[in-house]
PDBQT receptor file of N, H, CA, C and O in Angstrom, charges set to zero:
ATOM      1  N   UNK A   1      20.770   2.111  16.359  1.00  0.00    +0.000 N 
ATOM      2  CA  UNK A   1      19.522   2.145  15.352  1.00  0.00    +0.000 C 
ATOM      3  C   UNK A   1      19.904   2.409  13.979  1.00  0.00    +0.000 C 
ATOM      4  O   UNK A   1      20.691   3.347  13.847  1.00  0.00    +0.000 OA
ATOM      5  N   UNK A   2      19.563   1.851  12.998  1.00  0.00    +0.000 N 
ATOM      6  H   UNK A   2      18.924   1.089  13.106  1.00  0.00    +0.000 HD
ATOM      7  CA  UNK A   2      19.517   2.085  11.652  1.00  0.00    +0.000 C 
ATOM      8  C   UNK A   2      18.464   2.771  11.241  1.00  0.00    +0.000 C 
ATOM      9  O   UNK A   2      17.368   2.827  11.798  1.00  0.00    +0.000 OA
ATOM     10  N   UNK A   3      18.815   3.320  10.215  1.00  0.00    +0.000 N 
ATOM     11  H   UNK A   3      19.706   3.275   9.763  1.00  0.00    +0.000 HD
ATOM     12  CA  UNK A   3      17.369   4.077   9.402  1.00  0.00    +0.000 C 
ATOM     13  C   UNK A   3      16.941   2.883   8.287  1.00  0.00    +0.000 C 
ATOM     14  O   UNK A   3      17.576   1.898   7.910  1.00  0.00    +0.000 OA
ATOM     15  N   UNK A   4      15.958   3.244   8.014  1.00  0.00    +0.000 N 
ATOM     16  H   UNK A   4      15.441   4.043   8.321  1.00  0.00    +0.000 HD
ATOM     17  CA  UNK A   4      14.952   1.975   7.045  1.00  0.00    +0.000 C 
ATOM     18  C   UNK A   4      14.657   3.017   5.778  1.00  0.00    +0.000 C 
ATOM     19  O   UNK A   4      13.663   3.742   5.748  1.00  0.00    +0.000 OA
ATOM     20  N   UNK A   5      15.637   2.980   4.775  1.00  0.00    +0.000 N 
ATOM     21  H   UNK A   5      16.445   2.390   4.799  1.00  0.00    +0.000 HD
ATOM     22  CA  UNK A   5      15.583   3.834   3.721  1.00  0.00    +0.000 C 
ATOM     23  C   UNK A   5      14.461   3.560   2.774  1.00  0.00    +0.000 C 
ATOM     24  O   UNK A   5      14.079   4.470   2.039  1.00  0.00    +0.000 OA
ATOM     25  N   UNK A   6      13.851   2.275   2.728  1.00  0.00    +0.000 N 
ATOM     26  H   UNK A   6      14.162   1.536   3.325  1.00  0.00    +0.000 HD
ATOM     27  CA  UNK A   6      12.710   2.206   2.020  1.00  0.00    +0.000 C 
ATOM     28  C   UNK A   6      11.689   2.705   2.469  1.00  0.00    +0.000 C 
ATOM     29  O   UNK A   6      10.874   3.125   1.648  1.00  0.00    +0.000 OA
ATOM     30  N   UNK A   7      11.431   2.809   3.714  1.00  0.00    +0.000 N 
ATOM     31  H   UNK A   7      12.094   2.468   4.381  1.00  0.00    +0.000 HD
ATOM     32  CA  UNK A   7      10.062   3.395   4.292  1.00  0.00    +0.000 C 
ATOM     33  C   UNK A   7      10.383   4.879   3.940  1.00  0.00    +0.000 C 
ATOM     34  O   UNK A   7       9.437   5.498   3.453  1.00  0.00    +0.000 OA
ATOM     35  N   UNK A   8      11.605   5.584   4.108  1.00  0.00    +0.000 N 
ATOM     36  H   UNK A   8      12.373   5.081   4.503  1.00  0.00    +0.000 HD
ATOM     37  CA  UNK A   8      11.843   6.837   3.942  1.00  0.00    +0.000 C 
ATOM     38  C   UNK A   8      11.445   7.205   2.221  1.00  0.00    +0.000 C 
ATOM     39  O   UNK A   8      10.911   8.243   1.830  1.00  0.00    +0.000 OA
ATOM     40  N   UNK A   9      11.788   6.278   1.547  1.00  0.00    +0.000 N 
ATOM     41  H   UNK A   9      12.222   5.435   1.865  1.00  0.00    +0.000 HD
ATOM     42  CA  UNK A   9      11.901   6.313   0.128  1.00  0.00    +0.000 C 
ATOM     43  C   UNK A   9      10.366   6.489  -0.064  1.00  0.00    +0.000 C 
ATOM     44  O   UNK A   9      10.020   7.466  -0.729  1.00  0.00    +0.000 OA
ATOM     45  N   UNK A  10       9.479   5.733   0.395  1.00  0.00    +0.000 N 
ATOM     46  H   UNK A  10       9.761   4.940   0.935  1.00  0.00    +0.000 HD
ATOM     47  CA  UNK A  10       8.055   5.258   0.014  1.00  0.00    +0.000 C 
ATOM     48  C   UNK A  10       7.607   6.700   0.893  1.00  0.00    +0.000 C 
ATOM     49  O   UNK A  10       6.939   7.391   0.124  1.00  0.00    +0.000 OA
ATOM     50  N   UNK A  11       7.709   7.169   1.826  1.00  0.00    +0.000 N 
ATOM     51  H   UNK A  11       8.253   6.608   2.450  1.00  0.00    +0.000 HD
ATOM     52  CA  UNK A  11       7.514   8.391   2.300  1.00  0.00    +0.000 C 
ATOM     53  C   UNK A  11       7.578   9.612   1.488  1.00  0.00    +0.000 C 
ATOM     54  O   UNK A  11       6.546  10.281   1.427  1.00  0.00    +0.000 OA
ATOM     55  N   UNK A  12       8.627  10.017   0.850  1.00  0.00    +0.000 N 
ATOM     56  H   UNK A  12       9.466   9.474   0.900  1.00  0.00    +0.000 HD
ATOM     57  CA  UNK A  12       8.870  11.272   0.455  1.00  0.00    +0.000 C 
ATOM     58  C   UNK A  12       9.017  11.162  -1.314  1.00  0.00    +0.000 C 
ATOM     59  O   UNK A  12       9.286  12.182  -1.949  1.00  0.00    +0.000 OA
ATOM     60  N   UNK A  13       8.818   9.869  -1.995  1.00  0.00    +0.000 N 
ATOM     61  H   UNK A  13       8.599   9.040  -1.480  1.00  0.00    +0.000 HD
ATOM     62  CA  UNK A  13       9.014   9.865  -3.149  1.00  0.00    +0.000 C 
ATOM     63  C   UNK A  13       7.853  10.788  -3.844  1.00  0.00    +0.000 C 
ATOM     64  O   UNK A  13       6.716  10.888  -3.381  1.00  0.00    +0.000 OA
ATOM     65  N   UNK A  14       8.343  11.488  -5.098  1.00  0.00    +0.000 N 
ATOM     66  H   UNK A  14       9.267  11.407  -5.474  1.00  0.00    +0.000 HD
ATOM     67  CA  UNK A  14       7.233  12.400  -6.113  1.00  0.00    +0.000 C 
ATOM     68  C   UNK A  14       6.391  11.214  -6.880  1.00  0.00    +0.000 C 
ATOM     69  O   UNK A  14       5.166  11.309  -6.961  1.00  0.00    +0.000 OA
ATOM     70  N   UNK A  15       7.064  10.143  -7.415  1.00  0.00    +0.000 N 
ATOM     71  H   UNK A  15       8.059  10.066  -7.349  1.00  0.00    +0.000 HD
ATOM     72  CA  UNK A  15       6.323   9.185  -7.972  1.00  0.00    +0.000 C 
ATOM     73  C   UNK A  15       7.008   7.736  -8.176  1.00  0.00    +0.000 C 
ATOM     74  O   UNK A  15       8.228   7.608  -8.066  1.00  0.00    +0.000 OA
ATOM     75  N   UNK A  16       6.240   6.761  -8.449  1.00  0.00    +0.000 N 
ATOM     76  H   UNK A  16       5.249   6.866  -8.538  1.00  0.00    +0.000 HD
ATOM     77  CA  UNK A  16       6.540   5.344  -7.743  1.00  0.00    +0.000 C 
ATOM     78  C   UNK A  16       7.939   4.899  -7.965  1.00  0.00    +0.000 C 
ATOM     79  O   UNK A  16       8.360   4.029  -7.202  1.00  0.00    +0.000 OA
ATOM     80  N   UNK A  17       8.769   5.381  -8.939  1.00  0.00    +0.000 N 
ATOM     81  H   UNK A  17       8.427   6.088  -9.559  1.00  0.00    +0.000 HD
ATOM     82  CA  UNK A  17       9.932   4.973  -9.303  1.00  0.00    +0.000 C 
ATOM     83  C   UNK A  17      11.319   6.167  -8.625  1.00  0.00    +0.000 C 
ATOM     84  O   UNK A  17      12.521   5.976  -8.805  1.00  0.00    +0.000 OA
ATOM     85  N   UNK A  18      10.855   7.072  -8.035  1.00  0.00    +0.000 N 
ATOM     86  H   UNK A  18       9.878   7.227  -7.888  1.00  0.00    +0.000 HD
ATOM     87  CA  UNK A  18      11.513   7.845  -7.489  1.00  0.00    +0.000 C 
ATOM     88  C   UNK A  18      12.561   7.417  -6.567  1.00  0.00    +0.000 C 
ATOM     89  O   UNK A  18      12.102   6.809  -5.600  1.00  0.00    +0.000 OA
ATOM     90  N   UNK A  19      13.997   7.568  -6.573  1.00  0.00    +0.000 N 
ATOM     91  H   UNK A  19      14.371   8.062  -7.358  1.00  0.00    +0.000 HD
ATOM     92  CA  UNK A  19      14.925   7.305  -5.640  1.00  0.00    +0.000 C 
ATOM     93  C   UNK A  19      15.788   8.646  -5.105  1.00  0.00    +0.000 C 
ATOM     94  O   UNK A  19      16.410   8.935  -4.082  1.00  0.00    +0.000 OA
ATOM     95  N   UNK A  20      15.516   9.204  -6.195  1.00  0.00    +0.000 N 
ATOM     96  H   UNK A  20      15.011   8.969  -7.026  1.00  0.00    +0.000 HD
ATOM     97  CA  UNK A  20      16.976  10.465  -5.849  1.00  0.00    +0.000 C 
ATOM     98  C   UNK A  20      16.556  11.955  -6.041  1.00  0.00    +0.000 C 
ATOM     99  O   UNK A  20      17.357  12.871  -6.228  1.00  0.00    +0.000 OA
ATOM    100  N   UNK A  21      14.956  12.106  -5.958  1.00  0.00    +0.000 N 
ATOM    101  H   UNK A  21      14.305  11.362  -5.805  1.00  0.00    +0.000 HD
ATOM    102  CA  UNK A  21      14.587  13.581  -5.794  1.00  0.00    +0.000 C 
ATOM    103  C   UNK A  21      15.055  14.378  -4.639  1.00  0.00    +0.000 C 
ATOM    104  O   UNK A  21      15.406  13.791  -3.616  1.00  0.00    +0.000 OA
ATOM    105  N   UNK A  22      15.090  15.715  -4.723  1.00  0.00    +0.000 N 
ATOM    106  H   UNK A  22      14.805  16.192  -5.555  1.00  0.00    +0.000 HD
ATOM    107  CA  UNK A  22      15.705  16.528  -3.618  1.00  0.00    +0.000 C 
ATOM    108  C   UNK A  22      14.916  15.990  -2.221  1.00  0.00    +0.000 C 
ATOM    109  O   UNK A  22      15.605  15.730  -1.234  1.00  0.00    +0.000 OA
ATOM    110  N   UNK A  23      13.679  15.856  -2.179  1.00  0.00    +0.000 N 
ATOM    111  H   UNK A  23      13.119  16.067  -2.981  1.00  0.00    +0.000 HD
ATOM    112  CA  UNK A  23      12.864  15.680  -1.056  1.00  0.00    +0.000 C 
ATOM    113  C   UNK A  23      13.420  14.045  -0.294  1.00  0.00    +0.000 C 
ATOM    114  O   UNK A  23      13.716  13.951   0.897  1.00  0.00    +0.000 OA
ATOM    115  N   UNK A  24      13.455  13.084  -1.111  1.00  0.00    +0.000 N 
ATOM    116  H   UNK A  24      13.215  13.160  -2.079  1.00  0.00    +0.000 HD
ATOM    117  CA  UNK A  24      14.009  11.872  -0.789  1.00  0.00    +0.000 C 
ATOM    118  C   UNK A  24      15.544  12.102  -0.308  1.00  0.00    +0.000 C 
ATOM    119  O   UNK A  24      15.945  11.541   0.712  1.00  0.00    +0.000 OA
ATOM    120  N   UNK A  25      16.112  12.667  -0.824  1.00  0.00    +0.000 N 
ATOM    121  H   UNK A  25      15.786  13.122  -1.652  1.00  0.00    +0.000 HD
ATOM    122  CA  UNK A  25      17.563  12.761  -0.449  1.00  0.00    +0.000 C 
ATOM    123  C   UNK A  25      17.700  13.692   0.868  1.00  0.00    +0.000 C 
ATOM    124  O   UNK A  25      18.610  13.596   1.691  1.00  0.00    +0.000 OA
ATOM    125  N   UNK A  26      16.745  14.509   0.908  1.00  0.00    +0.000 N 
ATOM    126  H   UNK A  26      16.006  14.587   0.239  1.00  0.00    +0.000 HD
ATOM    127  CA  UNK A  26      17.292  15.397   2.271  1.00  0.00    +0.000 C 
ATOM    128  C   UNK A  26      16.670  14.397   3.543  1.00  0.00    +0.000 C 
ATOM    129  O   UNK A  26      17.076  14.288   4.700  1.00  0.00    +0.000 OA
ATOM    130  N   UNK A  27      15.583  13.755   2.885  1.00  0.00    +0.000 N 
ATOM    131  H   UNK A  27      15.253  13.844   1.945  1.00  0.00    +0.000 HD
ATOM    132  CA  UNK A  27      14.954  12.936   4.073  1.00  0.00    +0.000 C 
ATOM    133  C   UNK A  27      15.888  12.049   4.509  1.00  0.00    +0.000 C 
ATOM    134  O   UNK A  27      16.151  12.078   5.711  1.00  0.00    +0.000 OA
ATOM    135  N   UNK A  28      16.486  11.217   3.767  1.00  0.00    +0.000 N 
ATOM    136  H   UNK A  28      16.273  11.194   2.791  1.00  0.00    +0.000 HD
ATOM    137  CA  UNK A  28      17.588  10.459   4.207  1.00  0.00    +0.000 C 
ATOM    138  C   UNK A  28      18.634  10.944   4.676  1.00  0.00    +0.000 C 
ATOM    139  O   UNK A  28      19.230  10.370   5.587  1.00  0.00    +0.000 OA
ATOM    140  N   UNK A  29      19.059  12.086   4.150  1.00  0.00    +0.000 N 
ATOM    141  H   UNK A  29      18.575  12.552   3.409  1.00  0.00    +0.000 HD
ATOM    142  CA  UNK A  29      20.347  12.628   5.074  1.00  0.00    +0.000 C 
ATOM    143  C   UNK A  29      19.886  13.191   6.445  1.00  0.00    +0.000 C 
ATOM    144  O   UNK A  29      20.658  13.449   7.369  1.00  0.00    +0.000 OA
ATOM    145  N   UNK A  30      18.644  13.340   6.469  1.00  0.00    +0.000 N 
ATOM    146  H   UNK A  30      18.017  13.130   5.718  1.00  0.00    +0.000 HD
ATOM    147  CA  UNK A  30      18.223  13.858   7.581  1.00  0.00    +0.000 C 
ATOM    148  C   UNK A  30      17.994  12.774   8.947  1.00  0.00    +0.000 C 
ATOM    149  O   UNK A  30      18.063  13.056  10.143  1.00  0.00    +0.000 OA
ATOM    150  N   UNK A  31      17.777  11.798   8.471  1.00  0.00    +0.000 N 
ATOM    151  H   UNK A  31      17.720  11.569   7.499  1.00  0.00    +0.000 HD
ATOM    152  CA  UNK A  31      17.319  10.446   9.065  1.00  0.00    +0.000 C 
ATOM    153  C   UNK A  31      18.861  10.150   9.546  1.00  0.00    +0.000 C 
ATOM    154  O   UNK A  31      19.063   9.849  10.723  1.00  0.00    +0.000 OA
ATOM    155  N   UNK A  32      19.888  10.240   8.656  1.00  0.00    +0.000 N 
ATOM    156  H   UNK A  32      19.724  10.485   7.700  1.00  0.00    +0.000 HD
ATOM    157  CA  UNK A  32      21.297   9.672   8.832  1.00  0.00    +0.000 C 
ATOM    158  C   UNK A  32      21.796  10.664  10.060  1.00  0.00    +0.000 C 
ATOM    159  O   UNK A  32      22.207  10.201  11.124  1.00  0.00    +0.000 OA
ATOM    160  N   UNK A  33      21.719  11.964   9.812  1.00  0.00    +0.000 N 
ATOM    161  H   UNK A  33      21.385  12.340   8.948  1.00  0.00    +0.000 HD
ATOM    162  CA  UNK A  33      21.989  12.693  10.857  1.00  0.00    +0.000 C 
ATOM    163  C   UNK A  33      21.689  12.307  12.381  1.00  0.00    +0.000 C 
ATOM    164  O   UNK A  33      22.458  12.144  13.328  1.00  0.00    +0.000 OA
ATOM    165  N   UNK A  34      20.316  12.218  12.282  1.00  0.00    +0.000 N 
ATOM    166  H   UNK A  34      19.690  12.350  11.513  1.00  0.00    +0.000 HD
ATOM    167  CA  UNK A  34      19.428  12.037  13.573  1.00  0.00    +0.000 C 
ATOM    168  C   UNK A  34      20.069  10.785  13.804  1.00  0.00    +0.000 C 
ATOM    169  O   UNK A  34      20.067  10.766  15.035  1.00  0.00    +0.000 OA
ATOM    170  N   UNK A  35      20.600   9.756  13.450  1.00  0.00    +0.000 N 
ATOM    171  H   UNK A  35      20.601   9.771  12.450  1.00  0.00    +0.000 HD
ATOM    172  CA  UNK A  35      20.670   8.333  13.886  1.00  0.00    +0.000 C 
ATOM    173  C   UNK A  35      22.266   8.729  14.507  1.00  0.00    +0.000 C 
ATOM    174  O   UNK A  35      22.674   8.109  15.488  1.00  0.00    +0.000 OA
ATOM    175  N   UNK A  36      22.973   9.612  13.974  1.00  0.00    +0.000 N 
ATOM    176  H   UNK A  36      22.642  10.117  13.176  1.00  0.00    +0.000 HD
ATOM    177  CA  UNK A  36      24.496   9.774  14.666  1.00  0.00    +0.000 C 
ATOM    178  C   UNK A  36      24.399   9.848  16.371  1.00  0.00    +0.000 C 
ATOM    179  O   UNK A  36      25.424   9.967  17.043  1.00  0.00    +0.000 OA
TER     180      UNK A  36
């Protein structure tokens, strides 16, 4: 099972072009850890 980064980014982004804010980074890392 792999993570869907785009859906995570859409869910946690702070503005439409947000790709690297803290909430987005934490959500992506959490999904990656849970995928282990």
